[in-house]
VMD Tcl script that draws the C-alpha trace (Angstrom):
set ca {
  {148.15 181.54 91.25}
  {149.84 180.77 87.99}
  {152.07 178.43 89.94}
  {149.06 176.62 91.35}
  {147.55 176.26 87.90}
  {150.76 174.77 86.64}
  {150.85 172.25 89.52}
  {147.22 171.41 88.94}
  {147.79 171.07 85.19}
  {150.83 168.89 85.82}
  {148.88 166.64 88.25}
  {145.97 166.47 85.82}
  {148.31 165.52 82.98}
  {149.92 162.75 85.09}
  {146.53 161.44 86.19}
  {145.28 161.51 82.59}
  {148.41 159.69 81.39}
  {147.91 157.06 84.12}
  {144.27 156.54 83.03}
  {145.29 156.27 79.35}
  {147.98 153.65 80.19}
  {145.51 151.73 82.39}
  {142.82 151.81 79.71}
  {145.29 150.79 76.96}
  {146.52 147.87 79.12}
  {142.96 146.72 79.70}
  {142.16 146.90 75.99}
  {145.38 145.07 75.09}
  {144.65 142.36 77.66}
  {141.10 142.00 76.36}
  {142.37 141.81 72.81}
  {144.67 138.86 73.64}
  {142.36 136.85 75.89}
  {139.77 134.62 74.34}
  {137.81 131.48 75.11}
  {136.02 128.92 73.02}
  {134.81 125.36 72.70}
  {134.97 122.77 69.97}
  {136.01 119.20 69.21}
  {139.32 117.47 68.64}
  {139.74 114.23 66.76}
  {141.90 111.16 67.24}
  {141.71 107.82 65.48}
  {142.68 104.45 66.89}
  {144.73 102.17 64.70}
  {144.10 98.46 64.41}
  {146.48 95.75 65.50}
  {148.34 93.59 63.08}
  {149.14 89.99 63.91}
  {152.63 89.04 64.93}
  {154.33 86.75 62.46}
  {157.29 84.42 62.61}
  {159.99 84.93 60.07}
  {161.66 81.61 60.65}
  {161.03 78.71 62.96}
  {163.52 75.84 62.87}
  {165.49 73.62 65.18}
  {168.73 75.35 66.00}
  {171.79 73.97 64.25}
  {173.81 74.54 67.42}
  {171.63 72.10 69.33}
  {170.86 68.92 67.38}
  {168.00 66.47 67.81}
  {168.62 62.77 68.42}
  {166.19 59.97 69.32}
  {165.20 60.32 72.99}
  {166.78 63.80 73.09}
  {165.80 67.45 73.12}
  {167.06 70.48 71.22}
  {166.64 74.24 71.10}
  {164.10 75.91 68.84}
  {164.75 79.38 67.44}
  {161.79 81.62 66.68}
  {162.22 84.97 64.94}
  {159.16 87.10 65.77}
  {158.18 89.99 63.51}
  {156.12 92.84 65.00}
  {154.63 95.05 62.23}
  {152.84 97.27 64.79}
  {153.93 100.79 65.73}
  {154.09 99.75 69.40}
  {156.04 97.19 71.44}
  {154.42 93.80 72.05}
  {155.01 91.57 75.04}
  {154.79 87.90 74.00}
  {153.87 85.64 76.94}
  {153.14 82.31 75.22}
  {154.77 80.45 72.36}
  {152.68 77.33 71.83}
  {152.47 74.49 69.35}
  {150.72 75.95 66.31}
  {148.46 74.51 63.64}
  {150.02 71.96 61.34}
  {152.67 69.30 61.59}
  {156.31 69.55 62.50}
  {157.97 68.82 59.16}
  {161.37 68.47 57.53}
  {160.23 68.52 53.92}
  {161.25 64.87 53.48}
  {158.09 62.77 53.08}
  {159.75 59.59 54.42}
  {160.90 61.40 57.58}
  {157.72 63.43 58.05}
  {155.53 60.32 58.07}
  {157.17 59.23 61.34}
  {159.57 61.87 62.63}
  {158.64 61.59 66.32}
  {159.37 65.30 66.87}
  {157.25 67.27 69.36}
  {157.26 70.85 70.65}
  {156.73 71.82 74.31}
  {154.59 74.93 74.85}
  {156.57 77.84 76.32}
  {155.65 80.59 78.78}
  {157.81 83.64 79.25}
  {158.22 87.33 78.75}
  {159.62 88.44 75.40}
  {159.34 92.09 74.32}
  {159.30 92.59 70.56}
  {160.20 96.16 69.56}
  {157.78 98.34 67.61}
  {158.12 97.67 63.87}
  {160.92 95.26 64.67}
  {161.95 91.67 65.20}
  {163.17 89.54 68.08}
  {164.89 86.16 67.86}
  {164.06 83.88 70.77}
  {165.93 80.66 71.57}
  {163.70 78.19 73.39}
  {166.01 75.82 75.24}
  {165.16 72.12 74.77}
  {161.69 72.97 73.41}
  {161.81 70.25 70.73}
  {162.06 66.54 71.48}
  {162.51 63.50 69.28}
  {161.16 60.08 70.26}
  {162.97 56.81 69.75}
  {160.39 56.01 67.03}
  {161.99 58.55 64.65}
  {163.03 56.91 61.36}
  {166.54 56.96 59.86}
  {165.36 59.30 57.08}
  {165.18 62.09 59.73}
  {168.95 62.18 60.20}
  {170.55 65.56 59.39}
  {167.16 67.21 58.73}
  {166.03 70.65 59.86}
  {162.46 70.68 61.15}
  {159.95 73.48 60.74}
  {157.92 73.87 63.91}
  {154.57 75.70 63.62}
  {153.97 77.97 66.59}
  {151.17 80.18 67.89}
  {152.09 83.42 69.67}
  {150.13 85.15 72.42}
  {150.96 88.76 73.27}
  {149.70 92.25 74.00}
  {150.86 95.82 73.61}
  {153.24 96.99 76.32}
  {154.62 100.37 77.38}
}
mol new
graphics top color blue
foreach p $ca { graphics top sphere $p radius 0.5 }
foreach p [lrange $ca 0 end-1] q [lrange $ca 1 end] { graphics top cylinder $p $q radius 0.2 }
display resetview
């Protein structure tokens, strides 16, 4: 009978140990699991306009009366995201050389451009617009050897 009591005591001890481990696991699980609700916050930034750093007829492609030449546009993107420029159009103001005699009758025009130019976030992109500037035969002699500033307007949107 003493043997039976020992077996029973041993089985009871094992069963008790199993229950203690099970209960401790349940308490530990309950202690680490939690739920809740609340609010998060995010703010949207605001766009900044693209700017041009320099806009001038390229010195590698020169204007002559009844001819066309390339225009270089250096686009500055101050935004923290890339911008896809799709239009580079004639902007506000006159195409000028800084020489009053030439500027009164320079005969220089700019052809609006469509395309796809990606300007990096917080970066710049130089675009060469082939034959975008033209000079008429009415251009005066004072316009020889001048560099013309071409005002442009840019159209673009954020891009992935």
